[in-house]
C-alpha positions in Angstrom: 0.0 0.0 0.0 2.1 2.9 -1.2 -0.2 5.6 0.1 -0.2 4.1 3.6 3.6 3.7 3.5 4.1 7.4 2.7 1.7 8.4 5.6 3.5 6.1 8.1 6.8 7.5 6.9 5.7 11.1 7.3 4.3 10.3 10.8 7.6 8.6 11.7 9.6 11.7 10.6 7.4 14.0 12.6 7.7 11.9 15.8 11.4 11.5 15.2 11.8 15.3 14.8 9.8 16.1 17.9 11.5 13.5 20.0 15.0 14.4 19.0 14.2 18.1 19.3 12.8 17.8 22.8 15.6 15.4 23.9 18.6 17.5 22.7 17.4 20.8 24.1 17.0 19.2 27.5 20.0 16.9 27.6 22.6 19.5 26.8 21.8 21.7 29.9 21.4 18.6 32.0 24.9 17.5 31.2 26.4 20.9 32.2 24.3 21.0 35.4 25.9 17.7 36.6 29.4 19.2 36.5 28.5 22.7 37.7 27.0 21.3 40.9 30.5 20.3 42.1 32.5 23.0 40.3 30.4 26.2 39.9 33.5 28.4 39.3 37.2 28.3 38.5 39.6 27.1 41.2 43.3 26.8 41.7 44.7 23.2 41.8 48.2 22.2 42.8 49.6 19.4 40.6 51.9 16.6 41.9 54.8 18.5 40.3 54.0 21.5 42.6 52.8 23.6 39.7 49.6 25.6 40.4 47.0 25.8 37.6 43.6 27.4 37.2 40.9 24.9 36.4 38.2 26.6 34.4 34.8 24.8 34.5 33.7 26.3 31.2 36.6 24.7 29.4 35.9 21.4 31.1 32.2 21.6 30.0 33.3 22.4 26.5 35.5 19.3 26.5 32.5 17.2 27.8 30.4 18.5 24.9 33.1 17.8 22.4 33.2 14.2 23.6 29.4 14.0 23.8 28.9 15.1 20.2 31.8 12.9 19.1 30.1 9.9 20.5 26.8 10.9 18.8 28.6 11.0 15.5 30.4 7.7 16.1 27.0 6.1 17.1 25.3 7.6 14.0 28.0 6.2 11.7 27.9 2.8 13.3 24.1 2.8 13.4 23.8 3.7 9.7 26.3 1.1 8.6 24.9 -1.7 10.8 21.3 -1.0 9.9 22.1 -1.2 6.2 23.4 -4.7 6.7 20.4 -5.5 9.0 18.1 -4.5 6.2 20.1 -6.4 3.5 20.4 -9.7 5.4 17.2 -9.7 7.6 14.8 -7.0 6.5 13.5 -3.5 7.0 11.6 -4.5 10.1 14.8 -5.2 12.0 16.5 -2.0 10.7 13.6 0.1 12.1 12.8 -2.0 15.2 16.3 -1.9 16.8 16.6 1.9 16.8 13.0 2.2 18.0 13.8 -0.1 21.0 16.8 2.0 21.9 14.9 5.3 21.6 12.1 3.8 23.8 14.6 3.0 26.5 15.7 6.6 26.9 12.5 7.9 28.8 12.7 5.0 31.2 16.3 5.6 32.0 15.6 9.3 32.6 12.7 8.3 34.8 14.5 5.7 36.8 17.6 8.0 37.4 15.6 11.3 37.9 16.5 11.5 41.6 20.3 11.2 40.8 20.4 14.1 38.4 21.0 17.7 39.4 18.0 19.6 38.1 17.9 23.4 38.3 14.6 25.2 37.6 14.3 27.1 34.3 15.4 30.7 34.5 13.0 32.1 31.9 12.7 32.5 28.2 15.9 33.6 26.4 14.2 34.3 23.0 11.6 36.4 24.9 14.2 38.5 26.6 16.3 38.8 23.5 13.3 40.0 21.5 12.5 42.6 24.1 16.1 43.7 24.1 16.1 44.1 20.3 12.9 46.1 20.4 14.3 48.3 23.2 17.5 48.8 21.2 15.6 49.9 18.1 13.5 52.3 20.2 16.5 53.8 22.0 18.5 54.0 18.7 15.7 56.0 17.1 15.1 58.3 20.1 18.8 59.0 20.8 20.3 59.1 17.3 23.0 61.8 17.2 22.4 62.7 20.9 25.1 60.4 22.4 28.2 58.4 21.4 26.8 55.0 22.2 26.5 52.3 19.6 23.2 50.4 18.9 23.9 47.7 21.5 25.8 49.9 24.0 22.6 51.9 24.6 20.8 48.9 26.0 23.5 47.5 28.1 22.2 47.4 31.7 25.1 49.5 32.9 24.0 52.3 30.6 20.2 52.1 31.2 19.0 54.5 33.9 15.4 53.1 34.3 15.8 49.3 33.8 12.7 47.4 32.9 11.7 44.5 35.2 12.7 41.9 32.6 16.3 43.2 32.3 17.8 40.7 34.8 21.0 40.1 32.8 24.4 41.9 32.6 26.4 43.6 29.8 28.0 40.3 28.7 24.6 38.8 27.9 23.8 41.8 25.6 27.1 41.2 23.9 26.2 37.5 23.4 22.9 38.5 21.8 24.8 40.9 19.5 27.3 38.1 18.5 24.4 35.6 18.0 22.6 38.0 15.6 25.8 38.7 13.7 26.3 35.0 13.3 22.9 34.8 11.6 24.2 36.8 8.6 25.4 33.4 7.3 21.8 32.4 6.7 21.2 35.4 4.4 22.8 33.3 1.6 20.5 30.4 2.1 17.7 31.7 -0.2 20.2 32.4 -3.0 21.6 28.9 -2.5 18.2 27.2 -2.7 17.1 29.3 -5.7 19.6 27.4 -7.8 18.1 24.0 -6.9 
């Protein structure tokens, strides 16, 4: 039944996208929280040679993420190769059943181990605050154009805002991160041109 197969395939893709989307955005902060509980800030450690070094938790978390994503890529490669052979020698049912079984194990593992994980409450919506910050920056830029020497983003840095709104609970570094994030989005401006040729 080709029509039914397409429908099942589309449903599978939607469930896969939703599942992986929810899983990844939650597992990444969860990994960092496990390390930050014991080491919230940098500290000085004395090595056996007597040398004193600064241990930076952010670099350690970066190393953890590099290993995490390396294992994801190794697993994806091994999974794709092994499932091709499973389909060739046994059938499609095995190639789809084995990954499904592994995916279905994840929620149970998370549920069983939930009391062992460090779980911090959410701190609010980053996109919401970033949107409010951009709107405020546009308003301030229009209102104060030519009146001061501040740049577009400097006007909305908390250290330069006299009457801070209640949602402005971040520091100047966070504003700079928003600026850098938006600058990185310039890369996507070429995507429509790229897809027009296809």
